[in-house]
C-alpha positions as CSV (number, residue, x, y, z in Angstrom):
1,X,-10.7,-16.5,-24.3
2,X,-12.0,-17.2,-20.7
3,X,-13.2,-14.4,-18.5
4,X,-12.2,-14.5,-15.0
5,X,-14.8,-14.5,-12.0
6,X,-13.2,-12.2,-9.6
7,X,-14.2,-11.1,-6.0
8,X,-14.6,-7.5,-6.6
9,X,-12.3,-5.2,-4.5
10,X,-15.3,-2.9,-3.5
11,X,-17.8,-5.5,-2.6
12,X,-17.2,-4.9,1.1
13,X,-15.3,-2.5,3.3
14,X,-12.2,-3.7,5.0
15,X,-9.8,-6.6,4.2
16,X,-11.9,-9.2,5.7
17,X,-11.6,-12.9,3.9
18,X,-14.9,-14.4,2.6
19,X,-16.0,-17.9,2.3
20,X,-17.7,-19.4,-0.8
21,X,-20.9,-20.4,0.8
22,X,-22.6,-22.1,-2.4
23,X,-22.0,-22.5,-6.0
24,X,-25.4,-22.3,-7.8
25,X,-24.2,-23.9,-11.1
26,X,-21.9,-26.9,-11.4
27,X,-18.5,-27.0,-13.2
28,X,-18.9,-27.4,-16.8
29,X,-22.4,-25.8,-17.0
30,X,-23.6,-23.3,-19.4
31,X,-24.3,-20.0,-17.9
32,X,-25.7,-16.9,-19.0
33,X,-24.2,-13.2,-18.3
34,X,-25.8,-11.8,-15.2
35,X,-26.9,-15.0,-13.9
36,X,-26.5,-15.8,-10.2
37,X,-23.8,-18.3,-10.0
38,X,-22.3,-18.3,-6.5
39,X,-22.9,-16.9,-2.9
40,X,-20.1,-15.8,-0.5
41,X,-20.2,-14.6,2.9
42,X,-18.0,-12.4,5.0
43,X,-18.6,-10.8,8.4
44,X,-22.1,-12.7,8.5
45,X,-23.2,-10.8,5.3
46,X,-24.0,-12.8,2.1
47,X,-23.2,-11.4,-1.3
48,X,-24.3,-12.8,-4.7
49,X,-21.9,-13.5,-7.4
50,X,-23.2,-13.0,-11.1
51,X,-21.7,-14.4,-14.2
52,X,-19.5,-11.6,-15.8
53,X,-20.1,-13.4,-19.3
54,X,-22.1,-16.2,-21.3
55,X,-20.4,-19.7,-21.5
56,X,-19.1,-22.5,-19.8
57,X,-18.2,-22.2,-16.1
58,X,-14.9,-23.6,-14.6
59,X,-15.0,-23.4,-10.9
60,X,-11.4,-22.7,-9.3
61,X,-12.3,-22.5,-5.7
62,X,-14.5,-25.0,-4.2
63,X,-17.6,-24.4,-1.8
64,X,-16.4,-23.6,1.7
65,X,-12.9,-22.4,0.4
66,X,-11.7,-19.1,1.8
67,X,-11.1,-16.2,-0.6
68,X,-9.9,-12.7,-0.5
69,X,-10.8,-9.5,-2.5
70,X,-9.4,-9.8,-6.0
71,X,-9.2,-13.6,-6.0
72,X,-10.2,-15.7,-9.1
73,X,-12.8,-18.0,-8.0
74,X,-13.6,-19.5,-11.5
75,X,-13.7,-18.6,-15.0
76,X,-16.3,-18.5,-18.0
77,X,-15.0,-19.6,-21.5
């Protein structure tokens, strides 16, 4: 069963969109739970996204894509 990588609703205040500035692991890579896998930016503040589980990364939104709180940007299976 896959575990979604979701932009947390409480990561920043307000309803601003964010941009995925970097994926630090490639699609199909094995990642460990807690590993830094992506960076996003909103209102000139950068946030780190860590893997919520161990497994194979599947990227759903590419670098430079816009996302909102609650969006699924990838999954780990």
